[in-house]
C-alpha atoms as one frame of an Amber mdcrd trajectory, in Angstrom:
protein
 -35.222 -32.163  -1.686 -31.640 -32.832  -2.284 -29.537 -29.748  -3.478 -28.630
 -30.114  -7.281 -25.082 -31.094  -7.529 -22.618 -29.288  -9.300 -18.956 -30.454
 -10.745 -16.138 -28.475  -9.522 -12.380 -28.846 -10.413  -9.078 -27.527  -9.892
  -5.228 -28.962 -11.286  -2.065 -28.593  -9.331  -0.583 -28.913 -13.203  -0.254
 -32.574 -12.248  -3.106 -33.593 -11.287  -7.013 -32.846 -11.940  -9.293 -32.993
  -9.019 -12.797 -33.234  -9.335 -15.733 -33.691  -7.126 -19.717 -33.537  -7.550
 -21.389 -31.397  -4.416 -23.583 -28.783  -3.901 -21.782 -25.395  -3.636 -18.073
 -24.163  -3.792 -17.215 -24.152   0.185 -18.275 -27.642  -0.180 -15.978 -28.580
  -2.983 -12.924 -26.684  -1.476 -14.182 -28.925   1.950 -13.618 -31.920   0.036
 -10.220 -31.290  -1.325  -9.466 -30.159   1.720  -8.043 -26.909   0.612  -7.682
 -23.932   3.699  -7.564 -21.490   0.680 -10.089 -20.198  -2.064  -9.047 -21.831
  -5.251 -12.163 -20.238  -7.033 -10.959 -16.602  -6.138  -7.207 -17.168  -7.302
  -8.821 -19.253 -10.388  -7.333 -22.459 -10.322 -10.701 -23.945 -10.021 -14.373
 -24.045 -11.527 -17.569 -25.312 -12.722 -17.207 -28.150 -14.963 -19.612 -28.825
 -17.352 -18.972 -31.792 -19.014 -16.454 -34.592 -19.984 -15.122 -37.836 -18.543
 -14.378 -36.359 -15.306 -17.872 -34.723 -14.949 -19.290 -38.674 -15.540 -17.010
 -39.758 -12.986 -18.002 -37.190  -9.964 -21.536 -37.420 -10.991 -21.099 -41.592
 -10.482 -20.089 -40.436  -7.121 -21.274 -37.975  -5.369 -18.793 -35.792  -2.646
 -15.880 -37.960  -2.612 -12.743 -36.818  -5.189 -11.598 -37.737  -8.583  -8.039
 -37.437  -8.876  -7.064 -37.870 -12.276  -2.894 -37.591 -13.599  -2.652 -35.173
 -16.167   0.178 -36.387 -18.978   2.744 -33.952 -19.556   4.955 -33.661 -22.732
   8.590 -32.041 -21.520   9.395 -31.586 -24.824   6.388 -28.857 -25.503   6.901
 -27.074 -22.079   8.218 -23.744 -22.518  10.081 -21.442 -20.521   7.758 -19.159
 -18.872   8.016 -15.699 -19.440   9.555 -13.247 -17.063   7.233 -10.749 -15.266
   6.165  -8.027 -17.416   7.845  -4.418 -17.268   5.687  -2.048 -15.792   4.560
   0.562 -18.768   5.287   3.346 -16.641   3.186   6.070 -15.393   0.645   7.755
 -17.460   0.979  11.493 -19.171  -1.818  12.071 -16.608   0.062  10.680 -13.385
   3.645  12.250 -14.963   1.847  16.003 -15.334   0.447  15.338 -11.545   3.841
  14.134 -10.608   5.784  17.439 -11.741   2.836  19.291 -10.817   3.449  18.213
  -7.270   6.744  18.080  -7.577   6.820  21.958  -8.037   4.372  22.699  -5.364
   6.981  20.994  -3.460   9.843  22.962  -4.565   8.028  25.762  -3.761   6.512
  25.160  -0.656  10.051  24.689   0.474  11.675  27.427  -0.996   8.788  29.758
   0.652   9.533  28.043   4.322  13.144  28.940   3.944  12.495  32.177   2.903
   9.879  32.764   5.660  12.508  31.444   8.327  14.805  33.828   7.022  12.786
  37.101   7.725  12.064  35.202  11.051  15.563  35.185  11.764  16.097  38.594
  10.545  12.873  39.877  13.085  14.506  37.544  15.720  17.733  39.319  15.505
  16.530  43.094  15.593  14.020  42.030  18.978  17.425  40.918  20.067  18.944
  44.149  19.065  16.241  46.141  20.343  15.972  44.116  23.543  20.422  45.072
  23.967  19.341  48.710  23.199  17.078  48.709  25.941  19.236  46.919  28.641
  22.097  49.147  27.892  19.261  52.695  27.922  18.155  51.092  31.372  21.685
  50.295  32.969  22.894  54.059  32.154  19.239  55.597  33.303  19.213  53.111
  36.733  22.836  54.652  36.973  21.954  58.092  36.857  19.124  57.736  38.928
  20.614  55.973  41.315  23.344  58.523  41.736  20.670  61.444  42.231  18.867
  59.840  44.791  22.299  59.044  46.401  22.748  62.736  46.276  19.252  63.348
  47.484  20.152  61.243  50.681  23.035  63.102  51.984
């Protein structure tokens, strides 16, 4: 049993292209489109009218009809809408995260300063131990030398 034919149409703004086939993929194939015109909203299923009748009269063939354009009625397209900006909740979250980031950075700076202080104290202790060791070694070496004479 043959599949029921559906009529699909799309327009490039200057022409309307209509075809009677069994599925959307077959319509796209008949139009030679590699892009899914249905997903973008450019193509749709047609349910009546002269293009509908013409497409059913010649299944599988693309019916092309020129569209009349009255240049005087064409209005300048509005520019892209400006984003309204983040919502209150999003702004509050951004502010909270910025504050947390600032706190994190301040804590890190303090921790690094504390470590630098500890490192300085350890270096000072190391230098003191080196001096003490050198003094004691010198004294013990002199005592050993005296004992060996």
